[in-house]
C-alpha positions in Angstrom: 9.5 -28.6 -88.6 6.5 -26.0 -88.4 4.6 -28.3 -86.1 7.1 -28.8 -84.1 7.4 -25.2 -83.6 4.0 -24.5 -83.0 3.8 -27.3 -80.6 6.7 -25.9 -78.8 5.2 -22.6 -78.6 1.7 -23.9 -77.5 3.8 -25.7 -74.4 5.8 -22.6 -73.5 2.8 -20.7 -73.4 1.0 -23.2 -71.5 3.7 -23.4 -68.6 4.1 -19.4 -68.5 0.6 -19.1 -67.6 0.6 -22.2 -65.4 3.6 -20.5 -63.7 1.8 -17.1 -63.5 -1.0 -18.4 -62.2 0.8 -20.3 -59.4 2.8 -17.2 -58.5 -0.5 -15.2 -58.4 -1.9 -17.9 -56.5 1.3 -18.0 -53.6 1.1 -14.5 -53.4 -2.8 -14.5 -52.7 -1.9 -17.1 -49.7 0.9 -15.2 -48.6 -1.3 -12.0 -48.4 -4.2 -14.2 -46.7 -1.7 -16.0 -44.1 -0.7 -12.2 -43.6 -3.9 -11.0 -43.2 -4.7 -13.8 -40.6 -2.1 -13.5 -38.8 -2.3 -9.6 -38.0 -5.9 -9.9 -37.5 -5.3 -13.0 -35.4 -3.1 -10.4 -33.0 -5.7 -7.6 -33.0 -7.6 -7.1 -29.5 -10.6 -9.5 -28.9 -12.9 -6.7 -28.4 -13.1 -3.1 -27.1 -13.8 -4.5 -23.2 -11.2 -3.0 -20.8 -12.1 -4.5 -17.9 -9.1 -6.7 -16.7 -8.4 -10.2 -15.5 -5.8 -11.7 -13.2 -3.2 -13.7 -15.1 -1.1 -15.8 -12.7 2.6 -16.4 -14.7 4.2 -19.2 -13.0 7.9 -19.2 -12.8 9.2 -21.6 -15.9 5.6 -21.5 -17.6 5.8 -22.5 -21.1 5.2 -20.5 -24.0 2.4 -22.4 -24.9 0.3 -22.8 -21.8 0.5 -19.2 -21.5 -0.9 -18.7 -24.4 -3.4 -21.6 -24.5 -4.6 -20.0 -20.8 -5.0 -16.3 -22.3 -6.9 -17.9 -25.2 -9.2 -19.5 -22.7 -9.4 -16.7 -21.0 -10.6 -14.1 -23.9 -7.4 -12.2 -23.8 -6.1 -13.2 -26.9 -7.6 -14.1 -30.2 -5.1 -16.8 -31.1 -3.2 -18.6 -29.2 -0.7 -20.3 -32.4 -0.2 -16.8 -33.5 0.5 -15.6 -30.2 3.3 -17.7 -29.7 4.3 -17.0 -33.8 4.6 -13.4 -33.0 6.3 -13.9 -29.5 9.3 -16.4 -31.1 9.6 -14.3 -34.0 10.5 -11.2 -31.7 12.4 -13.4 -29.4 10.2 -12.8 -27.0 9.4 -15.6 -25.1 12.8 -16.2 -23.3 12.2 -12.9 -21.6 9.1 -13.6 -20.3 8.3 -12.7 -16.6 6.8 -14.6 -14.2 4.2 -12.6 -11.8 0.4 -11.4 -11.6 -0.7 -9.3 -14.5 -4.2 -7.2 -14.7 -5.1 -7.9 -18.3 -7.8 -6.7 -20.7 -9.2 -8.1 -24.3 -8.8 -4.5 -25.5 -5.2 -4.7 -25.7 -3.1 -6.3 -29.2 -1.2 -10.0 -28.1 1.8 -7.1 -28.5 0.8 -5.1 -26.2 0.6 -8.3 -23.7 3.7 -9.4 -25.0 5.3 -6.4 -24.3 3.9 -6.3 -20.5 4.4 -9.8 -20.1 8.5 -9.2 -20.7 8.5 -5.9 -19.1 7.2 -7.3 -16.4 4.8 -4.7 -15.2 2.6 -6.9 -12.9 -0.6 -6.1 -11.2 -0.2 -4.0 -8.2 -2.7 -2.7 -5.5 -2.1 -0.7 -3.1 -2.3 -1.5 0.8 -3.5 1.2 3.0 -2.7 1.7 6.3 -4.7 4.8 7.9 -3.1 7.3 10.3 -3.9 6.8 14.5 -4.7 2.8 14.1 -3.9 1.0 16.8 -2.2 -2.7 16.0 -5.1 -4.0 16.3 -7.1 -2.2 13.8 -4.4 -2.3 11.5 -4.4 -6.5 11.8 -8.0 -6.7 10.9 -7.2 -4.2 7.8 -4.4 -6.4 6.5 -6.7 -9.5 6.9 -9.5 -7.7 5.1 -7.3 -6.8 2.6 -6.9 -10.8 1.7 -3.6 -11.8 3.6 -4.2 -15.0 6.1 -4.9 -14.3 9.8 -1.8 -16.9 10.6 0.2 -14.8 7.9 -0.5 -11.5 9.5 0.2 -12.8 13.0 3.6 -13.7 12.0 4.1 -10.7 10.2 3.1 -8.6 13.4 5.7 -10.7 15.4 8.7 -8.1 16.3 11.4 -10.1 16.6 11.7 -10.9 13.1 12.8 -6.7 12.8 15.6 -7.0 15.2 17.8 -5.8 12.2 15.6 -2.5 11.4 17.6 0.6 13.5 14.5 2.2 14.2 13.3 -0.4 16.7 16.8 0.0 18.6 14.8 1.6 21.3 11.8 -0.2 21.6 11.3 -2.1 24.9 12.1 -5.8 24.7 8.8 -7.7 24.5 7.1 -4.2 22.9 4.7 -5.1 20.2 5.3 -3.1 17.3 2.5 -0.4 18.6 3.0 2.9 17.6 6.2 1.6 14.5 3.5 0.7 11.6 4.0 4.0 9.5 1.2 5.0 8.2 1.0 5.2 4.1 -0.3 3.5 1.3 2.3 0.0 0.2 2.2 -1.7 -3.3 1.2 -5.2 -3.5 1.7 -7.3 -6.1 0.1 -10.9 -6.2 3.2 -12.5 -4.6 4.1 -10.0 -1.9 4.1 -11.1 1.7 2.1 -9.4 3.9 5.5 -8.9 6.3 7.0 -7.2 3.4 4.6 -4.4 3.6 4.9 -4.6 7.6 8.9 -4.1 7.1 8.1 -1.5 4.9 6.5 0.3 7.0 8.5 -0.2 9.9 11.2 1.0 7.6 9.3 4.2 6.4 8.8 5.0 10.2 12.4 5.2 10.3 13.0 7.6 7.5 10.1 10.0 9.7 12.6 9.9 13.0 15.2 12.3 11.6 17.9 13.6 13.1 15.8 16.6 13.9 13.2 15.1 14.8 15.6 12.9 17.5 17.2 15.8 18.4 13.6 17.6 19.2 13.3 14.7 21.7 16.3 15.0 23.3 16.1 18.6 23.9 12.6 18.3 25.6 13.9 15.9 28.0 12.3 12.7 26.5 13.7 9.3 24.9 12.7 8.1 21.3 10.2 5.9 22.5 8.5 8.5 24.9 8.3 10.6 22.0 6.6 7.9 19.8 4.2 7.5 22.9 3.5 11.2 23.0 3.1 11.6 19.0 0.6 8.7 19.6 -1.7 10.6 21.6 -0.9 13.8 20.0 -2.2 11.9 16.8 -5.6 10.5 18.4 -6.3 13.8 20.3 -6.2 16.6 17.9 -6.3 16.7 13.6 -4.7 20.3 12.4 -1.1 20.6 12.5 -1.0 23.6 14.4 -2.9 22.4 17.3 -0.8 19.6 17.5 2.3 21.3 18.4 0.1 23.2 21.2 -1.3 20.1 22.2 2.3 18.4 22.5 2.9 21.5 24.5 0.1 20.6 26.9 1.7 17.2 27.6 5.3 17.7 28.0 4.6 20.7 30.3 2.6 18.1 32.4 5.4 15.6 32.4 7.5 18.6 33.7 5.2 19.5 36.2 4.4 16.2 37.4 0.5 16.3 36.8 -1.4 13.7 35.5 -1.3 13.8 31.3 -5.3 13.2 31.4 -6.1 12.0 28.3 -9.3 10.5 27.4 -7.7 8.7 24.4 -5.2 6.7 26.3 -8.3 5.8 28.9 -10.0 4.8 25.7 -7.3 2.6 24.7 -7.0 0.8 27.7 -10.5 0.2 28.5 -11.2 -0.7 24.4 -8.5 -3.4 24.6 -10.1 -4.8 28.0 -13.1 -5.0 26.0 -14.9 -2.8 28.2 -16.0 0.0 25.3 -14.9 3.6 26.0 -15.0 4.4 29.1 -13.1 7.2 31.3 -13.2 5.7 34.1 -11.8 2.1 33.6 -8.8 1.6 35.3 -5.8 0.5 33.1 -2.0 1.2 33.7 -2.9 3.2 30.0 -5.6 5.5 31.9 -3.4 9.0 32.1 -6.9 10.6 33.7 -5.9 8.6 37.2 -2.1 7.0 36.5 0.5 9.7 36.6 2.5 9.3 34.1 3.0 8.2 29.9 1.0 5.1 29.0 3.4 1.8 28.5 3.4 1.8 24.9 1.9 4.3 21.9 -1.7 3.9 21.9 -1.8 4.3 17.9 0.7 4.5 14.5 1.6 8.1 14.1 2.0 10.3 11.3 4.4 13.5 10.3 3.2 15.8 12.1 2.7 14.3 15.2 6.4 13.0 15.0 7.4 17.3 14.3 4.7 18.2 17.1 6.5 16.6 19.8 10.1 17.5 18.7 9.1 20.9 17.9 6.2 22.0 20.4 4.3 25.6 20.8 6.0 28.3 23.0 2.9 28.5 24.9 1.8 27.9 29.1 -0.8 25.7 28.3 -2.1 22.9 30.9 -5.4 22.0 29.4 -7.4 21.7 25.9 -10.6 20.7 24.6 -12.0 19.7 21.3 -15.2 21.7 21.2 -18.3 20.7 18.9 -17.6 23.7 16.6 -14.4 21.7 15.8 -11.6 23.8 17.2 -9.5 23.2 19.9 -9.7 25.3 23.0 -6.5 25.7 25.3 -6.0 27.3 28.6 -3.8 27.8 31.7 -6.0 27.3 34.5 -8.7 25.0 36.2 -11.3 27.7 36.1 -10.3 28.8 32.4 -11.0 25.2 30.8 -14.2 24.7 32.9 -15.5 27.7 31.4 -14.6 26.5 27.6 -15.7 23.3 28.5 -19.1 24.3 29.3 -19.0 26.9 26.6 -17.9 24.5 23.6 -18.1 21.4 24.5 -21.7 20.0 24.7 -21.9 17.0 22.7 -18.9 15.8 22.5 -18.0 16.2 26.2 -20.7 14.5 28.1 
């Protein structure tokens, strides 16, 4: 009996030791696995350089993970998938174009993809640009010529109230408001144009429209004059005075006498900047307003035309000193030109 007891005791000890070792090994395996999992989710490097990643609609999580690892943005595609599935994120991934960097952890990348923080860039339309210059700028921003030309076709935006006063057949000249507009990988150029036109409508406030009416000009005429003011002078106070000059000239039947309108017509005709070149836009040799705006316009130019300065100027000249000099008579104007405009007036 004693031998049996000893054998049972020895067997029990061996079993206990075996189970203890197995338990320790299991803990070590779990610990190692957990460390591997955590390590796999860490950023690949400290490099903050971004890479554009396009997530297509309906693209699987495994395909996304494989693409991310191929581009060096995650350490392990399988662990990325495991993390996304454990956090119930796989069904919330959103299509779009993203800027991602190796300095982001897998957790951060998953968060960005599920929140739809898509990559955006700014498309900037500068003030005082002609529509052909805007066209060139948009093509340089990566849009195709065909898409830009289609987007500049005005008939598709006829439902926008701001275009109600635009003459039939006229282009969008003057209506594409200068500002910076956000663009993602899927943004169409027509969306940018529509936003710019809608923004123009916001700047044509009831106060601005009432100001045009008080000056005896239509909305379209107000935009034409604002585009001339935009190109002629820079500072807000000068713009109000320049607007007064042009409105006064309209009232008394004088030609507007604007160099920038003459330049617009001659440049479109391929003749460069020539104040003697005869086009419908040359207000130095033709009476009345030009047939269309000559550029886009900013808020200050619209407000200057709707609320011009209370002066009696009929002339102004931009001097070499950067100052705009106003006068009432031809003699005063010629004297100021001779004194202040040597280089610019050559």
